[in-house]
TORFIRO-593928 format. One line per field, with one value per residue: residue in three letters; x, y, z of N, C-alpha, C, CB in turn; residue number from 0. Coordinates in steps of 0.05 Angstrom, whole numbers, plus 32768, in hexadecimal, padded with zeros to 4 digits. Atoms other than C-alpha are relative to their C-alpha. Glycine has a CB too. Layout:
! residues N
rest	c(ALA/...) .
nX	c(X/...) .
nY	c(Y/...) .
nZ	c(Z/...) .
caX	c(X/...) .
caY	c(Y/...) .
caZ	c(Z/...) .
cX	c(X/...) .
cY	c(Y/...) .
cZ	c(Z/...) .
cbX	c(X/...) .
cbY	c(Y/...) .
cbZ	c(Z/...) .
nr	c(NUM/...) .
This chain:
! residues 141
rest	c(UNK/UNK/UNK/UNK/UNK/UNK/UNK/UNK/UNK/UNK/UNK/UNK/UNK/UNK/UNK/UNK/UNK/UNK/UNK/UNK/UNK/UNK/UNK/UNK/UNK/UNK/UNK/UNK/UNK/UNK/UNK/UNK/UNK/UNK/UNK/UNK/UNK/UNK/UNK/UNK/UNK/UNK/UNK/UNK/UNK/UNK/UNK/UNK/UNK/UNK/UNK/UNK/UNK/UNK/UNK/UNK/UNK/UNK/UNK/UNK/UNK/UNK/UNK/UNK/UNK/UNK/UNK/UNK/UNK/UNK/UNK/UNK/UNK/UNK/UNK/UNK/UNK/UNK/UNK/UNK/UNK/UNK/UNK/UNK/UNK/UNK/UNK/UNK/UNK/UNK/UNK/UNK/UNK/UNK/UNK/UNK/UNK/UNK/UNK/UNK/UNK/UNK/UNK/UNK/UNK/UNK/UNK/UNK/UNK/UNK/UNK/UNK/UNK/UNK/UNK/UNK/UNK/UNK/UNK/UNK/UNK/UNK/UNK/UNK/UNK/UNK/UNK/UNK/UNK/UNK/UNK/UNK/UNK/UNK/UNK/UNK/UNK/UNK/UNK/UNK/UNK) .
nX	c(8018/800A/8012/8017/8003/801A/7FFD/8014/8014/8017/7FF9/8008/8019/7FFC/8005/8001/800B/7FEB/800A/8014/800E/800D/8019/800A/801D/800C/8009/8018/7FF8/7FF3/8015/800E/7FEE/7FFE/801A/8001/7FED/800C/8016/7FF6/7FF5/7FE3/7FF2/7FED/800A/7FF1/800C/801A/7FFC/7FF7/8018/8010/7FF2/7FFD/801A/8006/801A/8000/801B/8004/8013/8009/800C/8013/8002/8019/7FFC/7FEE/8010/8013/7FF1/7FF8/8017/8007/7FED/8008/8017/7FF6/7FF3/8015/800C/7FEE/8003/801A/7FFE/7FF1/8011/8017/7FF7/7FFD/801B/800C/7FF1/8008/801C/8000/7FF4/800C/801D/800C/8005/8017/7FF7/7FEC/800D/800E/7FEC/7FF5/8014/7FFD/7FE6/8003/800F/7FEE/7FEC/800C/8001/7FE5/7FFA/800F/7FF2/7FE7/8007/8005/7FE6/7FF2/800E/7FF8/7FE4/7FFF/800C/7FEC/7FEA/8009/8005/7FEC/7FE4/7FF5/7FEE/7FE6/8001) .
nY	c(7FFD/7FE5/7FF7/7FF0/7FE8/7FF4/7FE5/7FF0/7FF3/800E/8015/7FFA/800C/8017/7FF6/7FE3/7FF1/7FEF/7FF1/7FEC/7FF5/7FE6/7FFB/7FE4/7FFD/7FE6/7FFD/8010/801C/8005/8001/8019/8015/8001/8009/801D/800C/7FFF/8014/801B/8006/8006/7FEA/7FF4/7FFA/8010/801B/7FFF/7FFE/801B/8011/7FF9/8007/801C/800D/800D/7FF6/7FF0/7FFA/7FE5/7FFE/7FE4/7FFE/7FEB/7FF7/800A/801C/8002/7FF8/8016/8017/7FF9/8002/801C/800C/7FF7/8010/801B/7FFE/7FFE/801A/8010/7FF6/8009/801D/8004/7FF6/8013/8016/7FF7/7FFC/801A/800B/7FF1/8007/801A/7FFF/7FED/8000/801A/800A/7FF2/7FE5/8003/8008/7FE8/7FEE/800D/7FFE/7FE5/7FFE/8010/7FF0/7FEB/800E/8007/7FE7/7FFA/8012/7FF6/7FE9/8009/800B/7FE9/7FF3/8011/7FFD/7FE5/8001/800E/7FEE/7FEB/800B/8005/7FE6/7FEB/8007/8000/8017/7FF7/7FFA) .
nZ	c(7FF0/8004/7FEB/800A/7FF1/8004/8008/7FF2/8010/8009/8013/801B/8009/8012/801B/7FFD/8017/800A/8017/7FF9/8017/7FF9/800E/7FFB/7FFD/7FFC/7FE4/7FFD/8001/7FE6/7FEB/8004/7FF8/7FE3/7FF6/8004/7FED/7FE5/7FFF/8001/7FE6/8003/7FF3/8012/801A/8014/7FFF/800D/801D/8008/8001/8017/8018/8003/7FFE/7FE7/7FF7/7FE8/7FF7/7FF8/7FEA/7FFB/7FE5/7FFE/7FE4/7FF4/7FFB/7FE9/7FE9/7FFC/7FF5/7FE5/7FEE/7FFE/7FED/7FE5/7FF8/7FF9/7FE5/7FEC/7FFD/7FEF/7FE5/7FF6/7FFA/7FE6/7FEB/7FFE/7FEF/7FE4/7FF5/7FFA/7FE9/7FE8/7FFA/7FF4/7FE5/7FED/7FFF/8000/801B/800D/8009/8015/8019/800B/800B/8017/8015/800B/800D/8018/8013/800A/8010/801A/800F/8008/8016/8018/8009/800C/801B/8011/8006/8013/8019/800A/8008/801A/8014/8005/800F/801B/800E/7FFF/8001/801B/8005/8009/801D) .
caX	c(84B4/8487/8464/841E/841A/83D6/83D1/8395/8359/831C/831E/831B/82D8/82D0/82B4/82C5/829F/82D1/82A6/827A/8245/8228/81E2/81C6/817F/8152/8136/80F3/8114/813F/8102/80DE/811A/8120/80D5/80D9/8116/80F3/80B6/80E1/8100/8147/8178/81AB/819B/81D1/81B3/816F/8189/81AD/816C/8149/817E/8187/813D/813F/80FA/80EB/80AE/8091/806D/8044/8033/7FF4/7FEE/7FA6/7FBA/7FF1/7FC1/7F8E/7FC2/7FDB/7F95/7F87/7FC7/7FB0/7F6E/7F94/7FBD/7F7D/7F60/7F9D/7F96/7F4C/7F5C/7F8E/7F5E/7F25/7F4D/7F5D/7F14/7EFD/7F33/7F1F/7ED5/7EE3/7F0D/7EE3/7E9A/7E6A/7E53/7E11/7E30/7E6B/7E3D/7E14/7E52/7E6E/7E2C/7E32/7E7B/7E68/7E35/7E68/7E9B/7E6A/7E60/7EAB/7EB2/7E7C/7EA1/7EE2/7EC1/7EA8/7EEE/7F0B/7ED6/7EE5/7F2F/7F25/7EF7/7F2B/7F61/7F38/7F26/7F62/7FA1/7FCC/7FEE/8037/8042) .
caY	c(7F5A/7F95/7FBD/7FDB/8022/8041/8081/8097/80BE/80A7/8063/8067/8059/8019/803B/8085/80B6/80D8/80F4/8131/814A/8190/81A3/81EA/81FA/8236/8251/822F/81EC/81F1/81FF/81C4/8197/81AB/81A1/815A/814C/8163/8138/80FB/8100/80F5/811F/812B/814E/8127/80E5/80FB/810D/80C9/80A6/80CB/80BE/8075/8066/8051/8054/8087/8098/80DC/80E8/8127/8138/815F/818A/8175/812C/8136/8159/8121/80EB/8111/8116/80CD/80BA/80E4/80BD/807B/8093/80A6/8061/8040/806C/805B/8011/8016/803F/800E/7FD5/7FFD/8010/7FC8/7FB2/7FEA/7FD8/7F90/7FA3/7FDC/7FCD/7F95/7F6B/7F90/7FD6/7FBD/7F9C/7FDD/8006/7FD3/7FD5/8021/801A/7FE5/8013/804B/8019/8003/804C/8055/8018/8034/8076/8052/802E/8071/808E/8053/805A/80A5/8097/8066/8097/80CE/80A1/808E/80D6/80FF/80D7/80E2/80A5/80A9/80C6) .
caZ	c(7EDB/7ECA/7EFE/7EF1/7F06/7F11/7EEB/7F14/7EFC/7ED8/7EB6/7E6B/7E49/7E22/7DE4/7DE8/7DBC/7D90/7D58/7D5C/7D2B/7D28/7D14/7D0D/7D23/7D1E/7D5F/7D53/7D42/7D81/7DAC/7D8D/7D98/7DE1/7DEC/7DCF/7DFA/7E3A/7E2A/7E1E/7E63/7E49/7E71/7E3A/7DF9/7DD4/7DED/7DD5/7D90/7D8C/7D9D/7D66/7D32/7D3F/7D4A/7D92/7DB0/7DE6/7E0F/7E1B/7E5D/7E66/7EAE/7EB5/7EF4/7EFF/7EFB/7F2E/7F5E/7F55/7F63/7FA1/7FBE/7FAE/7FD3/800E/800E/800F/804B/806F/8061/8080/80BD/80C3/80BF/80F8/8122/8113/8130/816E/8178/8173/81A5/81D6/81CF/81E1/821E/823C/822D/8239/81FE/81F1/81EF/81C6/8193/818C/8181/8150/8129/8122/810F/80DB/80BA/80B4/8098/8062/804E/804C/801E/7FEF/7FED/7FDE/7FA3/7F88/7F8E/7F68/7F32/7F2C/7F28/7EEF/7ECB/7ED4/7EBA/7E7D/7E6C/7E7E/7E81/7E44/7E27/7E16/7DD1) .
cX	c(7FF6/7FED/7FEA/7FFD/7FE4/8004/7FEC/7FEC/7FE9/8008/7FF6/7FE6/8006/7FFE/7FFC/7FF4/8015/7FF6/7FE9/7FF4/7FF2/7FE8/7FF7/7FE2/7FF8/7FF6/7FE7/8006/800D/7FEC/7FF0/8010/8001/7FE5/7FFD/8013/7FF6/7FEA/800A/800B/801D/800F/8012/7FF4/800E/7FF5/7FE5/8003/800A/7FE9/7FEF/800D/8001/7FE6/7FFB/7FE6/8003/7FE3/7FFF/7FE9/7FF9/7FF2/7FEE/7FFD/7FE7/8002/8011/7FF1/7FEC/800E/8009/7FE9/7FF7/8013/7FFA/7FE8/800A/800E/7FEB/7FF2/8011/7FFD/7FE5/8000/800E/7FEE/7FE8/8008/8003/7FE5/7FF3/800E/7FF7/7FE3/7FFE/800A/7FEF/7FE2/7FF5/7FF7/7FEA/8008/8015/7FF3/7FF1/8014/800C/7FEC/8001/801A/7FFF/7FF1/8012/8016/7FF5/7FFE/801C/8009/7FF2/800E/801B/7FFB/7FFA/801A/800F/7FF4/8007/801C/8003/7FF4/8013/8017/7FF8/7FFD/8018/801D/8009/8013/801A/7FFF/8014) .
cY	c(801D/8007/8011/8018/800C/801E/8012/800D/7FEE/7FE9/8006/7FF1/7FEA/8009/801F/800D/8014/8012/8011/800A/8019/8003/801C/8000/801D/8001/7FEF/7FE2/7FF8/7FFD/7FE6/7FE8/7FFE/7FF7/7FE1/7FF2/8000/7FEC/7FE4/7FF8/7FF9/8019/800F/8005/7FEF/7FE3/7FFF/8001/7FE5/7FED/8005/7FF7/7FE2/7FF0/7FF1/800B/8010/8006/801D/8000/801D/7FFF/8018/8008/7FF6/7FE3/7FFC/8006/7FEA/7FE8/8006/7FFD/7FE3/7FF1/8008/7FEF/7FE4/8001/8002/7FE5/7FED/8008/7FF7/7FE3/7FFA/8008/7FED/7FE8/8007/8004/7FE6/7FF3/800E/7FF9/7FE5/8001/8010/7FFF/7FE4/7FF9/800F/801B/7FFE/7FF9/8018/8013/7FF4/8001/801C/8003/7FF1/8010/8016/7FF4/7FF9/8019/8008/7FEE/8009/8019/7FF9/7FF6/8017/800E/7FF0/8003/801C/8001/7FF3/8011/8017/7FF7/7FFC/801A/8011/7FF8/7FFF/7FE8/800B/8002/7FF0) .
cZ	c(7FFD/8017/7FF3/8012/7FFA/7FF9/800E/7FED/7FF8/7FEE/7FE4/7FF8/7FEC/7FE3/8002/7FE7/7FF7/7FE9/8007/7FE6/8009/7FEE/8007/8000/8000/801D/8004/8000/801B/8016/7FFE/8009/801F/800D/7FFE/8014/801C/8003/8001/801B/8000/800A/7FEC/7FE4/7FEB/8000/7FF2/7FE2/7FF5/7FFE/7FE8/7FE6/7FFB/8006/8019/800B/801A/8007/8008/8015/8005/801B/8001/801D/800E/8007/8019/801A/8007/800D/801D/8013/8003/8013/801D/800A/8009/801C/8016/8004/8011/801D/800C/8007/801A/8017/8004/8011/801D/800D/8007/8018/801A/8007/800F/801D/8014/8002/8002/7FE4/7FF2/7FF6/7FEA/7FE5/7FF3/7FF3/7FE7/7FE8/7FF3/7FF0/7FE5/7FEA/7FF4/7FEE/7FE5/7FEF/7FF6/7FE8/7FE6/7FF5/7FF3/7FE4/7FED/7FF9/7FEB/7FE4/7FF3/7FF6/7FE5/7FEA/7FF9/7FEF/7FE3/7FF0/7FFC/7FFE/7FE3/7FFD/7FF6/7FE2/7FF1) .
cbX	c(8005/7FF1/800F/7FE6/8016/7FEE/7FFD/800D/800D/7FEC/7FF4/8016/7FEE/7FEC/7FE8/801C/7FE5/8017/7FF9/800C/7FEC/8014/7FE9/800C/7FF7/7FE9/7FF9/7FEC/8013/8015/7FED/7FF8/801C/8007/7FE9/8008/801B/7FF6/7FEE/8015/7FF1/8008/8012/8019/8004/801E/7FFE/7FF0/8015/8015/7FF0/7FFB/801D/8016/7FFD/8018/7FED/8011/7FF7/7FF8/800A/7FED/8016/7FE4/8001/7FE8/800D/8018/7FF1/7FF3/8018/800B/7FE9/8001/801D/7FF9/7FEC/8014/8013/7FEB/7FFC/801D/8001/7FEA/800F/801B/7FF7/7FF8/801B/8010/7FEE/8003/801E/8003/7FEF/8011/801B/8008/7FF4/7FE8/7FF9/7FE9/800C/8014/7FEC/7FF0/8017/8007/7FE3/7FFF/8016/7FF2/7FE7/800E/800B/7FE4/7FF5/8014/7FF8/7FE3/8006/800E/7FE9/7FED/8011/8000/7FE1/7FFB/8012/7FF0/7FE5/800A/8009/7FE6/7FEB/7FFC/8005/800F/7FF3/8016/8006) .
cbY	c(7FF9/8002/8011/7FEF/8015/7FFE/8003/8016/800C/8013/7FE5/7FF9/8015/7FEA/7FF3/800B/800E/7FEF/7FED/8016/7FEC/8017/7FEB/8013/7FF2/8006/801E/8006/7FFA/8016/8018/7FFD/8004/801C/800D/7FF8/800E/801C/8004/7FFC/7FEA/7FF9/7FF5/7FEE/801E/8000/7FF6/8019/8016/7FF5/8004/801E/800B/7FF6/7FEE/8004/7FE9/8019/7FEE/8012/7FF2/800A/8001/7FF7/801F/8004/7FF2/8013/801A/7FF7/7FFA/801C/8011/7FF3/8009/801E/7FFD/7FF6/8019/8015/7FF3/8002/801F/8006/7FF2/8010/801C/7FF7/7FF5/801A/8010/7FED/8004/801E/7FFF/7FEC/800D/801B/800F/7FFF/7FE3/8002/800F/7FEA/7FE9/800E/8005/7FE3/7FFB/8015/7FF4/7FE5/800D/800F/7FE7/7FF4/8017/7FFC/7FE3/8007/8013/7FEA/7FED/8013/8003/7FE2/7FFE/8015/7FF2/7FE5/800B/800B/7FE6/7FF0/800F/8010/7FE5/801B/7FEC/7FEC/801D) .
cbZ	c(801D/7FE5/8016/7FFF/7FFA/801A/7FE1/8010/7FE7/7FF2/800A/7FEC/7FF3/8005/7FF3/8006/8007/7FF7/7FE8/8011/7FF4/7FFB/8007/7FEA/8019/7FEB/8006/7FE9/7FE9/8006/7FFE/7FE2/7FF5/800B/7FF0/7FE3/7FFF/8005/7FE8/7FEB/800D/7FE3/8016/7FFE/7FFA/8006/801D/800A/7FF9/8013/801A/7FFF/8000/8012/7FEA/8015/8005/7FFE/8017/7FE8/801A/7FE9/8016/7FF5/8001/7FED/7FE8/7FFD/7FFB/7FE5/7FEF/8001/7FF4/7FE4/7FF8/8000/7FE9/7FEB/8000/7FF7/7FE4/7FF7/8000/7FEB/7FE9/8000/7FFB/7FE3/7FF5/8001/7FED/7FE7/7FFB/7FFB/7FE7/7FF0/7FFE/7FF8/7FE7/8014/8001/8014/8018/8008/8005/8017/8015/8006/800C/8016/8011/8006/800D/8018/800E/8005/8012/8017/8007/8008/8018/8011/8002/800F/801A/8009/8003/8016/8015/8001/800B/801B/800C/8000/800E/8018/800E/7FFA/7FEB/8009/7FFB) .
nr	c(0/1/2/3/4/5/6/7/8/9/10/11/12/13/14/15/16/17/18/19/20/21/22/23/24/25/26/27/28/29/30/31/32/33/34/35/36/37/38/39/40/41/42/43/44/45/46/47/48/49/50/51/52/53/54/55/56/57/58/59/60/61/62/63/64/65/66/67/68/69/70/71/72/73/74/75/76/77/78/79/80/81/82/83/84/85/86/87/88/89/90/91/92/93/94/95/96/97/98/99/100/101/102/103/104/105/106/107/108/109/110/111/112/113/114/115/116/117/118/119/120/121/122/123/124/125/126/127/128/129/130/131/132/133/134/135/136/137/138/139/140) .
């Protein structure tokens, strides 16, 4: 009867890498390699080089600062729209409870006109976002 003793530590890898290759670069080549690796989004330089050697596809995403600012502001607009929607429901509920029908209808008419303007503005924002995306977004290389 054999007993299994746990040796502890990290479990061995299924296919351990045992072979190493060395490549020499000039300063310009090294800078170019690091730039390509940063654009690809791969964390490890060795993984990036393996992907290049064995032809695995990779994507390069370039984040433009202006695009990030635009997306942040667009997200802020969406948050404001959600807030307006919640407050709109509360206003309608309060109008029904606290005012007679004639005054409530007049206030709702004014609120409806402002809401229509807000919808028009929202459509313009969506059109501008699509135009911005078509003009300025860079496709993956």
